[in-house]
C-alpha positions in Angstrom: -1.3 37.8 -6.3 1.9 37.9 -8.6 2.2 35.8 -11.7 4.4 33.1 -10.2 2.0 32.6 -7.3 -0.9 32.4 -9.7 0.8 29.7 -11.8 1.7 27.7 -8.6 -1.9 27.9 -7.4 -3.2 26.7 -10.8 -0.8 23.8 -10.7 -2.0 22.9 -7.2 -5.6 23.0 -8.3 -4.7 20.8 -11.3 -3.0 18.2 -9.1 -6.0 18.2 -6.7 -8.2 17.4 -9.6 -6.0 14.6 -10.7 -5.9 13.2 -7.2 -9.7 13.4 -7.0 -10.1 11.7 -10.3 -8.1 8.6 -9.4 -8.3 8.6 -5.6 -11.9 8.5 -4.3 -10.6 9.3 -0.8 -9.7 12.8 -2.0 -13.2 13.7 -3.1 -14.3 15.1 0.3 -16.2 18.2 1.1 -14.2 21.3 2.1 -16.2 22.9 4.9 -15.6 26.3 6.3 -13.7 25.8 9.5 -16.1 28.0 11.4 -19.3 26.5 10.1 -21.3 24.0 12.2 -20.3 21.2 9.8 -16.7 22.1 10.0 -16.7 22.3 13.8 -18.5 18.9 14.1 -16.0 17.2 11.7 -13.1 18.8 13.6 -14.4 17.6 16.9 -15.0 14.0 15.6 -11.6 13.8 14.0 -9.6 15.2 16.9 -11.8 13.1 19.3 -11.1 9.9 17.4 -7.4 10.5 17.4 -7.4 11.3 21.1 -9.5 8.1 21.7 -6.9 6.0 20.0 -4.0 7.7 21.8 -5.7 7.2 25.1 -6.4 3.5 24.4 -2.9 3.0 23.2 -1.7 4.4 26.5 -4.2 2.7 28.8 -5.0 -0.3 26.8 -7.9 -1.0 24.3 -11.5 -1.5 25.4 -13.2 -4.9 25.2 -12.6 -6.1 21.6 -16.1 -5.8 20.1 -16.7 -2.5 21.9 -13.4 -1.0 20.8 -13.9 -1.9 17.2 -17.5 -0.7 17.2 -16.6 2.7 18.5 -13.8 3.1 16.0 -16.1 2.0 13.1 -19.1 4.1 14.0 -17.1 7.3 14.3 -15.3 6.6 11.0 -18.6 5.9 9.2 -20.1 9.1 10.6 -17.2 11.2 9.3 -17.4 9.4 5.9 -21.1 10.3 5.5 -20.5 13.9 6.5 -17.4 14.4 4.4 -18.1 12.4 1.3 -21.1 13.3 -1.0 -23.7 10.7 -2.1 -22.8 11.3 -5.8 -21.3 13.9 -8.1 -24.5 16.0 -8.1 -24.6 16.2 -4.3 -23.7 19.6 -2.6 -20.0 20.0 -2.2 -20.1 22.6 0.5 -22.6 21.1 2.9 -23.9 17.7 4.0 -27.5 16.8 3.1 -30.2 15.7 5.6 -29.6 12.2 4.3 -25.9 12.4 5.1 -26.6 13.6 8.6 -29.2 10.9 9.1 -26.6 8.2 8.0 -24.0 9.8 10.3 -26.4 9.7 13.2 -27.3 6.1 12.5 -23.6 5.2 12.3 -23.1 6.6 15.8 -26.2 4.6 17.0 -24.7 1.4 15.7 -21.6 1.8 17.9 -23.7 3.1 20.8 -26.0 0.0 20.7 -23.1 -2.3 21.1 -21.5 -0.2 23.8 -24.7 0.1 25.9 -25.9 -3.5 25.4 -22.6 -5.4 25.4 -23.3 -7.5 28.4 -26.8 -8.5 27.1 -25.4 -9.3 23.7 -22.8 -11.6 25.2 -25.5 -13.3 27.3 -27.7 -14.0 24.3 -24.9 -14.9 21.9 -26.3 -17.2 19.2 -29.9 -16.2 20.1 -30.2 -12.6 18.8 -33.5 -10.8 19.3 -35.3 -8.8 16.6 -33.7 -5.5 17.5 -30.2 -7.1 17.2 -31.1 -8.2 13.7 -32.5 -4.8 12.7 -29.2 -3.2 13.8 -27.3 -5.9 11.9 -29.1 -5.1 8.6 -28.5 -1.4 9.2 -24.8 -2.0 9.8 -24.4 -4.0 6.6 -26.2 -1.3 4.5 -24.3 1.6 6.0 -20.9 -0.1 5.6 -21.7 -0.8 2.0 -22.8 2.8 1.3 -19.9 4.3 3.3 -17.4 2.2 1.4 -18.9 3.1 -1.9 -18.5 6.8 -1.2 -14.9 6.7 0.0 -13.3 3.7 -1.7 -15.3 3.4 -4.9 -17.7 0.9 -6.4 -15.2 -2.0 -7.0 -14.8 -3.2 -3.4 -18.5 -2.5 -2.6 -19.7 -4.6 -5.6 -17.4 -7.3 -4.5 -18.9 -7.3 -1.0 -22.4 -7.3 -2.4 -21.6 -10.3 -4.6 -20.2 -12.2 -1.6 -23.3 -11.4 0.5 -25.5 -12.7 -2.4 -23.3 -15.8 -2.5 -24.0 -16.4 1.2 -27.7 -16.0 0.7 -28.2 -18.0 -2.5 -25.2 -20.5 -2.3 -27.5 -23.5 -2.0 -28.8 -22.8 -5.5 -25.4 -22.7 -7.1 -23.9 -25.6 -9.0 -21.0 -27.9 -8.2 -18.0 -27.1 -6.1 -19.0 -23.5 -5.2 -22.3 -24.4 -3.7 -22.9 -24.4 0.1 -25.9 -25.0 2.4 -27.1 -21.4 2.3 -27.7 -18.9 5.1 -30.8 -16.9 5.9 -30.8 -13.1 6.1 -31.1 -13.4 9.9 -27.9 -15.6 10.0 -26.0 -13.2 7.8 -27.0 -10.1 9.8 -26.1 -11.7 13.1 -22.7 -13.0 11.9 -21.7 -9.7 10.3 -22.7 -7.4 13.2 -22.6 -9.3 16.5 -19.4 -11.3 16.1 -15.7 -10.5 15.6 -15.8 -12.4 12.2 -17.6 -10.0 10.0 -17.6 -6.2 10.0 -15.8 -6.2 13.4 -13.3 -8.9 12.3 -9.5 -8.9 12.2 -9.3 -6.2 9.5 -11.1 -3.6 11.4 -9.4 -4.8 14.5 -6.0 -4.0 13.1 -7.4 -0.7 11.7 -8.6 0.3 15.2 -5.2 -0.4 16.8 -2.1 -0.5 14.7 -3.1 1.2 11.4 -4.8 4.3 12.9 -1.8 5.0 15.2 0.7 4.6 12.4 -1.3 6.8 10.1 -1.4 9.3 12.9 2.4 9.0 13.3 2.8 9.7 9.6 0.6 12.9 10.0 2.8 14.1 12.8 6.0 13.4 10.8 4.6 15.3 7.8 3.6 18.2 10.0 7.1 18.5 11.3 8.5 18.7 7.7 9.5 15.1 7.0 8.2 15.3 3.4 10.4 18.2 2.6 13.3 16.5 4.3 12.9 13.3 2.2 12.7 15.3 -1.0 15.8 17.4 -0.2 17.8 14.4 1.0 16.8 12.4 -2.2 17.9 15.4 -4.4 21.2 15.6 -2.5 21.9 11.9 -2.8 20.7 11.1 -6.4 19.9 14.3 -8.2 23.3 14.6 -10.0 23.5 11.1 -11.3 22.4 9.8 -14.7 18.6 10.3 -14.8 18.9 12.0 -11.4 15.3 13.3 -11.0 13.9 9.8 -11.7 16.2 8.3 -9.0 15.1 11.1 -6.7 11.5 10.1 -7.4 12.3 6.5 -6.4 14.1 7.4 -3.2 11.6 10.0 -1.9 8.5 8.1 -3.0 9.8 4.9 -1.3 10.3 6.8 2.0 7.0 8.5 1.9 5.1 5.5 0.5 6.2 3.3 3.4 4.6 5.8 5.9 1.5 7.1 4.2 0.1 3.8 2.8 -1.6 5.3 -0.2 0.1 4.7 -3.6 -2.2 7.1 -5.5 -1.9 10.0 -2.9 1.9 9.4 -2.9 2.1 9.7 -6.7 0.4 13.0 -6.7 2.2 14.4 -3.6 5.8 13.6 -4.8 5.0 13.4 -8.5 4.0 17.1 -8.5 7.7 17.8 -7.8 9.6 15.0 -9.5 7.6 14.4 -12.8 8.3 17.9 -14.2 12.0 17.4 -13.4 12.1 14.0 -15.2 10.5 15.5 -18.3 12.9 18.5 -18.2 16.0 16.3 -18.5 14.5 14.3 -21.4 12.4 11.4 -20.1 9.1 11.0 -22.1 5.8 11.7 -20.4 4.7 8.1 -20.0 8.0 7.0 -18.6 8.1 9.9 -16.1 4.6 9.1 -14.8 5.4 5.4 -14.7 8.5 5.9 -12.6 6.5 7.8 -10.0 3.8 5.1 -9.9 6.2 2.2 -9.6 8.2 4.0 -6.9 5.1 5.0 -4.9 3.5 1.5 -5.0 6.8 0.0 -3.8 6.5 2.0 -0.6 3.8 -0.5 0.5 6.4 -3.3 0.7 9.2 -1.2 2.2 10.0 -1.5 5.9 9.7 -0.2 8.6 6.0 0.6 8.2 5.1 -1.0 4.8 2.0 1.1 4.5 0.7 -0.5 7.7 0.0 -3.8 5.9 2.8 -5.5 7.9 0.8 -5.2 11.0 -2.2 -7.1 9.5 0.2 -9.8 8.2 1.7 -10.1 11.7 -1.8 -10.4 13.1 -2.9 -13.1 10.6 0.3 -15.2 11.1 0.5 -14.7 14.8 4.1 -13.6 14.6 5.9 -10.5 15.8 5.8 -7.5 13.5 9.5 -7.1 13.5 9.9 -10.5 12.0 7.7 -9.4 9.0 9.7 -6.2 8.6 13.1 -8.0 8.7 11.9 -10.6 6.2 10.6 -7.9 3.9 13.9 -5.8 3.7 15.8 -7.7 1.0 12.9 -8.3 -1.4 11.9 -4.6 -1.1 15.4 -3.4 -1.9 15.5 -5.8 -4.9 12.3 -4.3 -6.1 13.7 -0.8 -5.9 17.0 -1.9 -7.4 15.0 -3.2 -10.4 13.3 0.2 -10.9 16.6 2.1 -10.6 18.4 -0.3 -13.0 15.9 0.4 -15.7 16.0 4.1 -15.0 19.8 4.1 -15.2 19.9 2.0 -18.4 17.3 4.3 -20.1 19.3 7.3 -19.1 22.5 5.7 -20.4 20.8 4.7 -23.7 19.4 8.2 -24.3 22.4 10.1 -22.9 20.4 11.8 -20.2 22.4 13.5 -17.4 21.4 14.6 -14.0 20.9 18.0 -12.5 23.8 20.4 -12.0 25.4 19.9 -8.6 25.3 23.6 -7.9 21.5 23.5 -8.1 21.2 20.7 -5.6 21.4 20.8 -1.8 24.3 19.1 0.0 23.7 16.0 2.1 25.5 17.5 5.1 23.4 20.7 4.9 20.1 18.7 4.6 21.0 16.5 7.6 22.1 19.5 9.6 18.9 21.4 9.0 16.4 18.5 9.3 18.3 15.3 10.1 16.9 15.3 13.6 13.5 14.4 12.1 14.9 10.9 11.6 15.0 10.3 15.3 11.3 9.3 15.7 11.7 6.7 12.9 14.9 5.4 14.6 13.0 5.4 17.9 10.2 3.4 16.3 12.7 0.8 15.1 14.3 0.7 18.5 11.0 0.1 20.3 10.0 -2.6 17.8 13.4 -4.4 17.9 13.5 -4.3 21.7 10.2 -6.3 21.7 7.7 -3.6 22.5 4.3 -3.9 20.9 3.4 -1.9 17.8 0.8 0.0 19.7 3.3 1.0 22.4 5.9 1.8 19.8 3.6 4.0 17.7 2.3 5.9 20.8 5.8 6.8 22.1 7.1 7.5 18.5 4.2 10.1 18.1 5.2 11.8 21.3 8.9 11.6 20.3 8.0 13.3 16.9 6.5 16.3 18.8 9.6 16.6 21.2 12.1 16.2 18.3 10.4 18.9 16.3 11.4 21.5 18.9 15.1 20.9 18.2 15.1 23.5 15.4 12.9 26.5 14.9 11.9 25.6 11.3 10.5 22.2 12.3 8.9 23.2 15.6 5.3 22.2 16.0 3.0 24.7 17.7 -0.2 23.7 19.6 -2.1 24.5 16.4 0.1 22.2 14.4 -0.4 19.4 16.9 -4.2 19.8 16.7 -4.1 19.9 12.9 -2.0 16.7 12.9 -4.6 15.0 15.1 -7.3 16.1 12.6 -5.3 15.2 9.5 -4.4 11.8 10.9 -8.0 10.9 11.4 -9.0 12.1 8.0 -6.2 10.1 6.3 -7.2 7.0 8.2 -10.9 7.1 7.0 -10.3 5.3 3.7 -8.3 2.5 5.2 -10.7 2.0 8.1 -13.7 2.0 5.8 -12.0 -0.4 3.4 -11.3 -2.7 6.4 -14.9 -2.6 7.5 -16.3 -3.6 4.0 -13.6 -6.2 3.6 -14.9 -7.6 6.8 -18.1 -8.5 4.9 -16.1 -10.3 2.2 -14.0 -12.2 4.7 -17.0 -12.9 6.9 -18.8 -14.6 4.0 -15.6 -16.5 3.0 -15.3 -18.0 6.5 -19.0 -18.6 6.9 -19.3 -20.4 3.6 -15.8 -21.9 3.3 -15.4 -20.1 0.0 -11.7 -19.4 0.7 -10.9 -23.1 1.0 -12.9 -23.7 -2.2 -10.9 -21.2 -4.2 -7.7 -22.6 -2.8 -8.9 -26.1 -3.9 -9.7 -24.8 -7.4 -6.3 -23.3 -7.8 -4.7 -26.5 -6.6 -6.9 -28.5 -9.0 -5.9 -26.4 -12.0 -2.3 -26.4 -10.9 -2.3 -30.2 -11.0 0.4 -30.3 -8.3 2.9 -28.2 -10.3 4.3 -25.5 -8.1 5.1 -23.0 -10.9 1.6 -23.3 -12.5 0.0 -22.9 -9.0 2.1 -19.8 -8.4 1.1 -18.3 -11.8 -2.6 -19.0 -11.1 -2.3 -17.5 -7.6 -0.6 -14.4 -9.1 -3.4 -13.9 -11.6 -6.1 -14.4 -8.9 -4.3 -11.8 -6.6 -4.0 -9.2 -9.4 -7.7 -9.7 -10.3 -8.9 -9.6 -6.7 -6.7 -6.5 -6.0 -7.7 -4.4 -9.0 -9.0 -1.0 -7.9 -8.4 -1.7 -4.2 -5.9 0.0 -1.8 -3.1 -2.3 -0.8 -4.4 -3.2 2.7 -7.9 -4.5 1.7 -6.2 -6.1 -1.3 -3.9 -8.0 1.0 -6.6 -9.1 3.4 -8.7 -10.5 0.5 -5.8 -12.3 -1.2 -4.5 -13.6 2.1 -7.9 -15.2 2.9 -8.6 -16.6 -0.5 -5.3 -17.2 -2.4 -2.6 -17.8 0.3 -4.2 -21.1 1.5 -3.5 -22.7 -1.9 0.2 -22.0 -1.5 0.2 -23.2 2.1 -1.3 -26.5 0.9 1.6 -26.9 -1.4 3.9 -26.9 1.6 5.1 -23.3 1.2 5.8 -21.6 4.6 2.9 -19.4 5.7 5.1 -16.2 5.8 6.3 -16.9 2.2 2.8 -17.5 0.9 1.4 -14.4 2.6 4.3 -12.3 1.3 3.7 -13.7 -2.2 0.0 -12.7 -2.3 0.8 -9.3 -0.7 3.2 -8.4 -3.5 0.7 -9.2 -6.3 -2.2 -7.5 -4.5 0.0 -4.4 -4.3 1.1 -4.7 -7.9 -2.6 -4.6 -9.0 -2.3 -0.8 -8.6 0.1 -0.8 -11.5 -1.4 -3.5 -13.7 -3.8 -2.4 -16.5 -6.7 -2.2 -17.1 -7.3 -0.8 -13.6 -3.9 0.8 -12.8 -4.9 3.7 -10.5 -1.4 4.7 -9.4 -0.2 4.7 -13.0 -3.2 6.6 -14.2 -2.6 9.3 -11.6 1.0 9.6 -12.8 -0.2 9.9 -16.3 -2.5 12.7 -15.3 0.3 14.7 -13.8 2.8 14.0 -16.7 0.2 14.6 -19.4 0.8 11.1 -20.8 -1.5 8.4 -22.1 -2.9 6.3 -19.1 -2.7 2.9 -20.7 0.8 3.4 -22.0 1.9 4.7 -18.7 0.4 1.6 -17.0 2.4 -0.7 -19.2 5.6 1.3 -18.7 4.9 1.1 -14.9 4.6 -2.7 -15.2 7.9 -2.8 -17.1 9.6 -0.7 -14.4 8.2 -2.9 -11.7 9.0 -6.2 -13.4 11.4 -7.1 -10.6 8.4 -7.0 -8.3 6.7 -9.6 -10.4 9.9 -11.8 -10.3 11.1 -11.4 -6.7 8.1 -13.3 -5.2 9.0 -16.3 -7.3 12.6 -16.1 -6.1 11.6 -16.2 -2.4 9.1 -19.0 -2.9 11.9 -21.1 -4.4 14.5 -19.8 -2.0 13.0 -18.6 1.3 16.5 -17.5 2.3 15.7 -14.3 0.6 13.2 -13.7 3.4 15.8 -14.8 5.9 13.9 -18.0 6.7 15.8 -21.1 7.8 19.1 -20.0 6.3 22.7 -19.5 7.1 24.6 -16.2 6.5 26.6 -17.8 3.7 23.5 -19.1 1.9 21.8 -15.7 2.4 24.7 -13.9 0.8 24.7 -16.3 -2.2 21.0 -15.9 -2.7 21.3 -12.1 -2.6 24.2 -12.0 -5.1 22.4 -14.2 -7.6 19.1 -12.2 -7.1 20.9 -8.9 -7.7 22.5 -10.2 -10.9 19.2 -11.6 -12.0 17.5 -8.2 -11.5 20.3 -6.5 -13.6 19.8 -9.2 -16.3 16.1 -8.6 -16.3 16.5 -4.9 -16.5 18.9 -5.2 -19.4 16.5 -7.6 -21.2 13.5 -5.3 -20.7 15.3 -2.1 -21.7 17.4 -3.6 -24.5 20.6 -2.0 -23.2 23.5 -2.9 -20.9 26.8 -1.2 -21.9 25.5 -1.1 -25.5 22.2 -1.5 -27.3 21.3 -5.2 -27.2 19.9 -7.1 -30.3 17.0 -9.5 -30.0 19.3 -12.5 -29.4 21.2 -10.8 -26.6 18.0 -9.6 -25.0 16.6 -13.2 -25.0 19.8 -14.5 -23.6 19.6 -11.9 -20.8 16.0 -13.0 -20.1 17.2 -16.6 -19.9 19.9 -15.5 -17.5 17.3 -13.8 -15.3 15.0 -16.8 -15.3 17.9 -19.2 -14.5 18.8 -17.1 -11.5 15.3 -17.2 -10.1 15.3 -20.9 -9.2 18.1 -21.7 -6.7 20.6 -24.3 -7.7 24.3 -24.4 -8.4 24.0 -25.3 -12.1 21.3 -22.8 -12.9 23.1 -20.0 -11.0 26.4 -20.7 -12.7 24.9 -20.8 -16.2 22.8 -17.7 -15.5 25.8 -15.7 -14.3 28.0 -17.0 -17.2 25.4 -15.7 -19.7 25.3 -12.3 -18.0 29.1 -12.0 -17.9 29.4 -13.2 -21.5 27.1 -10.5 -22.9 28.5 -7.8 -20.6 32.1 -8.5 -21.7 31.1 -8.8 -25.4 29.5 -5.3 -25.1 32.7 -3.9 -23.6 34.9 -5.4 -26.3 32.6 -4.2 -29.0 32.6 -0.6 -27.6 36.4 -0.6 -27.4 36.6 -1.7 -31.1 34.1 1.0 -32.1 36.1 3.7 -30.1 39.4 2.3 -31.5 38.2 2.5 -35.1 36.8 5.9 -34.5 
């Protein structure tokens, strides 16, 4: 091996270690492909993918059966692939792991084989039903601990204890209490607990879209996004940072994992950002903010859009269309700060001769966009997400044959089937354990009680209620992937906003944003910490820099609460244009206030005025908009005049 290959290999190993440190889903065993364990994992993964493709084509099984099959195979794979603890063997599964995997398959098999009897004795379970119920709860908790970490598992345990001992608790949080038998039945034998709406969406929409992402990656979509981003933004001020924003936004929307996206694209973009002069913490923060934003970016939105559509009972395409403008404002906010930092420090982009041309990139790999365009066409034409995902997967295979360098062989297709199933394990296991949390919340009425507490503390004031809801969402979402974070916040925090008269879509989008931003917010800012690991920066400082970059994401939800036109709800074209213009100016004002620079360095007074301008533009209204825009123009013009005087005197 030559020196260059050795260095690249060492970097790859280093990035894998960073990913495993901050992303528990990456701490899986690497089996020899020809070993018994490797063959079993391969068969289960490919089999699970084919099962979902078949049911997407022919239609899903009976609800409880379909969800049970999906969950049992996912859990079996988790127990085989993910060690019990750090001291467990990394190259082989233990007898305990195999036992848990076999029990997981038995859980699904019990429901499949006894479904008719279970339906007949609904509400009157026998002892065997309860035994399997207890076993299901314990295995879900253990499987989630292994792949998603202790945070969500501890949360689920706390909720289960709350269901059991609620009668002994004081005041408003008390309830009548439920026996162990009641809890086991509710969580295992109904579609309200483990097999609730979360695992339902995982077993239909999410798995298929994760599989779609795996096929796109196998055809070279990742490289295409990187090259296209370099061609579009690489030569501008702070070019590599803007490249990180564009490429991470594209990939983040498809893959649904902020931490994995940080490591995947950050391995390429962070060194380039440092090379042109950005400091380590800022470079890591840019990648973290850009990767997290992928979760709110249509068309896929990290698959969370499908859960939101299921919760609200609306078409997916309505969610995607409503999310477009806020997502673009989020990314505009990140790019504005990047550009202002580059202008303030005099940072340039990369030489054009070192960058690919847009025309060449599109000529070589532009056909890879066809599956995404096909997906949009199917969805807009009214087809279901399941139908759309299924045919988009087939389209990705066909389109790959258009050019030799993107052509997928039979081996590539099989590897994509395996990769898709492996990638879906973390989301599926998160949805299963979140089912316990949501099950307890619905069984005990805890969600309504939390909503009542928020309303009580808010004392009828919308702004205070929004701030309290934001804090609750960030706390509930800490350490969780975006999908389970949204499910929990939608169940427990969104009802408070709905009771204030806020439209359901607006309230759900509000909690979704802050559940996602929990990945950036210290003290548990996993995406930012992963960026810091690659950049070699300080984790806490990188986290605060990421919050600073994503500040528009903290402001935009308030804008669309006060002005739903931003989500294209009950609005006219003219009103929408006005709201967008004021929001864009507000984002620029916020970026200037945060970075302390517009067309010159801003003093404290100017920064405070810019902040006032941004805040005035948040709440819709003719007077507030006019004053906010006037302040922005005043400071902008004063900076231009001052710069001319300085240049003239020079």
